[in-house]
matplotlib code that plots the C-alpha trace (Angstrom):
import matplotlib.pyplot as plt

x = [18.8, 20.2, 22.1, 25.4, 27.6, 29.3, 31.0, 28.5, 31.0, 32.7, 29.5, 28.9, 25.7, 25.6, 28.6, 29.4, 30.9, 32.9, 31.5, 34.5, 32.8, 29.5, 29.0, 26.3, 24.6, 26.9, 30.1, 32.7, 33.9, 37.1, 37.9, 38.6, 36.1, 38.2, 37.1, 35.0, 34.0, 31.1, 30.4, 27.2, 25.8, 22.9, 20.3, 21.9, 25.5, 28.1, 28.8, 32.3, 35.0, 34.9, 31.2, 28.6, 25.5, 23.8, 22.0, 19.0, 19.1, 15.9, 17.7, 20.7, 21.1, 23.5, 25.3, 28.2, 30.7, 29.3, 26.6, 25.1, 23.9, 22.8, 23.4, 24.0, 23.3, 25.5, 23.5, 21.0, 20.1, 22.0, 21.0, 23.4, 23.9, 21.1, 18.7, 16.5, 17.0, 18.9, 21.3, 19.3, 15.8, 13.2, 11.6, 8.9, 8.1, 6.8, 3.0, 2.3, 0.8, 3.2, 1.3, 2.6, 4.1, 6.1, 7.3, 8.4, 10.2, 12.1, 13.0, 14.3, 16.6, 17.9, 16.1, 15.0, 13.7, 11.9, 10.2, 6.4, 3.3, 1.5, -2.0, -4.3, -6.2, -9.9, -12.3, -15.9, -18.9, -22.7, -24.7, -28.2, -30.0, -31.8, -28.7, -27.2, -24.2, -24.8, -25.6, -27.2, -31.0, -32.9, -36.1, -38.8, -37.6, -33.9, -31.6, -28.3, -25.5, -24.7, -23.7, -20.3, -19.5, -20.2, -18.0, -15.2, -15.1, -15.1, -12.2, -10.3, -10.8, -9.4, -6.2, -7.2, -6.6, -10.2, -11.5, -15.0, -16.7, -20.1, -23.0, -23.1, -26.3, -27.7, -26.6, -24.0, -22.1, -21.7, -20.5, -18.0, -16.6, -16.0, -14.3, -12.1, -11.1, -10.1, -8.8, -5.2, -5.1, -7.1, -6.2, -9.8, -13.1, -16.3, -19.7, -22.7, -26.4, -26.6, -30.0, -29.7, -30.5, -27.9, -25.3, -25.9, -25.8, -22.7, -21.0, -21.7, -20.3, -17.0, -16.7, -17.2, -19.5, -22.4, -23.0, -25.9, -25.2, -28.1, -30.4, -28.1, -26.6, -22.9, -20.7, -17.1, -14.4, -11.5, -11.3, -7.9, -6.4, -8.2, -10.6, -14.2, -16.9, -20.5, -22.7, -26.6, -28.9, -29.6, -27.6, -28.0, -26.9, -24.0, -22.8, -22.9, -21.2, -18.5, -17.6, -17.8, -16.0, -13.6, -11.3, -10.0, -9.7, -7.8, -5.6, -4.6, -3.9, -1.9, 0.4, -0.5, 0.2, -2.9, -3.5]
y = [0.7, -2.6, -2.0, -1.0, 1.6, 4.0, 7.3, 9.5, 11.8, 8.8, 7.6, 8.4, 7.6, 3.9, 3.0, -0.6, -1.1, -4.1, -5.6, -6.0, -6.9, -8.0, -6.5, -7.9, -5.7, -5.1, -5.8, -3.5, -3.7, -5.6, -4.0, -0.5, 1.4, 2.4, 4.2, 1.9, -0.4, -0.7, -2.7, -4.5, -3.6, -5.0, -2.7, -1.5, -2.1, 0.6, 2.7, 1.7, 4.4, 6.6, 5.8, 8.6, 7.0, 3.7, 2.5, 0.3, -3.1, -2.3, 0.7, -1.3, -4.0, -6.9, -8.0, -10.4, -7.5, -6.0, -3.7, -1.3, 2.1, 5.3, 7.9, 8.5, 11.4, 12.0, 11.1, 8.9, 5.7, 6.6, 7.2, 9.5, 9.7, 11.8, 11.3, 8.9, 10.2, 13.3, 12.7, 14.9, 13.8, 12.9, 9.7, 9.1, 11.8, 10.8, 10.5, 9.1, 5.7, 3.0, 2.2, 0.4, 3.6, 4.4, 0.7, 0.6, 3.9, 2.8, -0.5, 1.3, 3.3, 0.1, 0.7, -2.6, -1.6, 1.5, 2.1, 2.2, 2.1, -1.3, -1.2, -1.0, -4.2, -3.4, -6.0, -5.7, -7.5, -7.1, -7.4, -8.8, -12.1, -11.4, -11.5, -14.6, -15.1, -14.2, -17.3, -19.0, -19.7, -16.9, -18.0, -15.4, -12.6, -13.1, -10.9, -11.5, -9.7, -6.9, -4.3, -5.8, -6.6, -3.0, -1.5, -4.1, -3.1, 0.6, 0.1, -1.8, 1.0, 3.4, 1.4, -0.8, -4.6, -5.5, -8.8, -9.7, -12.2, -13.8, -12.0, -12.0, -12.3, -9.2, -10.0, -7.6, -10.4, -12.1, -8.9, -8.2, -11.7, -11.3, -7.9, -9.4, -12.3, -10.1, -6.9, -8.1, -8.7, -5.6, -1.9, -0.9, -2.7, -1.6, -2.9, -2.7, -3.0, -1.4, -0.1, 3.0, 1.2, -1.5, 1.1, 2.8, -0.5, -1.6, 1.8, 1.5, -2.1, -1.3, 2.2, 3.9, 6.7, 7.4, 10.5, 11.8, 12.9, 13.8, 11.7, 8.7, 7.1, 6.3, 4.4, 5.4, 4.6, 2.3, -1.2, -2.2, 0.6, -0.5, 2.0, 0.7, 2.3, 1.3, 2.0, 1.8, -0.8, 0.7, 0.2, 3.8, 5.2, 2.7, 3.6, 7.3, 6.8, 4.6, 7.1, 10.0, 8.5, 5.8, 8.0, 10.1, 7.1, 4.9, 7.7, 8.4, 4.7, 4.6, 7.4, 10.0, 13.6, 15.5, 19.0]
z = [-22.5, -23.9, -27.1, -28.5, -26.7, -29.2, -29.4, -31.2, -32.9, -34.6, -36.2, -39.9, -41.8, -42.7, -40.5, -39.8, -36.3, -35.0, -31.8, -29.5, -26.2, -24.6, -21.1, -18.8, -16.2, -13.2, -15.1, -16.7, -20.3, -20.7, -24.2, -25.3, -27.4, -30.4, -33.6, -35.7, -32.8, -30.5, -27.3, -26.7, -23.2, -21.2, -19.6, -16.3, -17.4, -16.7, -19.8, -21.3, -21.2, -24.3, -25.0, -24.9, -26.4, -26.7, -29.8, -29.1, -30.6, -32.5, -34.1, -35.3, -37.9, -37.3, -40.5, -41.2, -41.0, -37.8, -36.6, -39.1, -37.6, -39.3, -36.6, -32.9, -30.6, -27.5, -24.4, -26.1, -24.3, -21.2, -17.6, -15.8, -12.0, -10.5, -13.4, -11.4, -7.8, -6.6, -3.7, -1.4, -2.7, 0.0, -1.3, 1.4, 3.9, 7.3, 7.4, 4.0, 3.4, 2.2, -1.0, -4.1, -5.5, -2.4, -1.9, -5.6, -5.3, -2.1, -3.7, -6.8, -4.6, -3.0, 0.3, 1.8, 5.3, 6.6, 9.9, 9.6, 11.7, 11.3, 9.9, 12.9, 13.6, 13.7, 15.2, 14.1, 15.4, 15.5, 18.7, 18.4, 18.7, 15.5, 13.4, 11.7, 9.4, 5.8, 3.8, 6.7, 6.2, 7.9, 9.5, 10.0, 12.2, 11.7, 9.6, 7.8, 9.5, 7.0, 9.6, 10.6, 7.0, 6.0, 8.8, 8.2, 4.5, 5.4, 7.9, 5.2, 2.7, 5.3, 5.8, 8.7, 8.9, 9.6, 10.8, 12.1, 14.3, 14.0, 15.7, 19.5, 21.6, 23.2, 26.7, 28.0, 29.7, 26.3, 24.6, 27.4, 27.2, 23.5, 24.1, 26.8, 24.6, 21.7, 23.1, 23.3, 19.5, 18.5, 18.1, 17.8, 18.5, 16.7, 17.9, 15.6, 16.2, 19.6, 20.7, 22.9, 26.2, 25.2, 24.5, 27.9, 29.8, 28.0, 28.6, 32.3, 32.4, 30.6, 32.0, 28.6, 27.6, 25.3, 23.2, 21.0, 17.5, 15.2, 17.4, 17.2, 20.3, 20.0, 22.5, 22.9, 25.4, 26.1, 27.5, 28.8, 26.7, 23.4, 21.9, 21.7, 19.5, 19.4, 16.4, 16.2, 14.8, 11.4, 8.2, 7.0, 10.3, 10.6, 7.2, 8.1, 11.4, 10.0, 7.3, 9.7, 12.7, 11.5, 9.3, 12.2, 14.5, 12.1, 10.9, 14.6, 15.2, 12.0, 13.2, 10.6, 11.7, 12.6, 11.3]

ax = plt.figure().add_subplot(projection="3d")
ax.plot(x, y, z, "-o")
ax.set_aspect("equal")
plt.show()
């Protein structure tokens, strides 16, 4: 802490100490700490030779004759080597998310760079001529695209860097063009709003597969090495699928160890 460095054994109740030096953080004291003296030190400054305690500024009173202190206990106000991190302490094991706590801990230890997996880029879009962008006037029969926003938010919660595109028409050719245009900048592509026949036709076109789970048709496969997942045209089912499927996929893309 910032305060006055003293030798605790030399302090008597009501002692008044002469300030013989003022040491900023990162510098060494240029004066000796003799009996009846103290050295003002900034937070982070090395402890002067002979000192074994630091009296906080708030616990001392500056007078014309010096610094008035009542008592001092050896070790008070000091940080000794190893009290923050041990020499052999593991700060961030492999497989943990680099959250604010981890980043702050590494920085505290003076570590500027570490090897990490980047956040997987998740492209999300809804397929369907009945969908329009939220906020756009919706004539009778059209629906605001809530599916892609739901999935993009879910992917973001799971650690993905999600981005979405406006709705795409039902035509398989249009969908494939969008996938082709974006696969080079995506680590995962999620299609929402697929009817079972659309999922089957698209799977055939891009050489993917469909699967049935609780009566829901899902598309899964790879296009030019990029995983592609297709969810159904129902917000409740999309929510369940996203929370059931995306965690494992995004964890795998993020490099987390699997049990």
